[in-house]
Residue, then its C-alpha position, 0 to 999 in steps of 0.5 A: m267210380t267205374k266207367k260211365s258206360d258201366f254205371d247202371y243209374r236205374s239199378k243204383s237208384e233202386e238200391l238207394e230206394q231199398v235202403v231208404a225203405q229199410l231205414q224207415n222201418p221203426d223196428i230197425q236196430i241201430d247197428e243195421a241203421t248205421k250200416l245202411h246209412t253208410v251204404g246210402l251215402k255211398l250210393i248218393g255220392e255215386l249217383e251225384e257223380y254220375l249226374n254231374q258227369a252227364e251234365v258236363e256232357v250235355k253242356k258240351h253238346i249244347s255248346g257244340t264242343s266235343 
């Protein structure tokens, strides 16, 4: 993943929402759905990694260590 300061959580979340909306279309072709599923999984992984890193930082601040 890119540096945390370069990561735009809101943008990635919105992109994931768009992928989900497209996947919910009953007329979607299987090839497109497969591609979107892969993109969605990648986005979920990036968002989870970002949140995990943020959690570690918050815990450090709470415990008083840098």
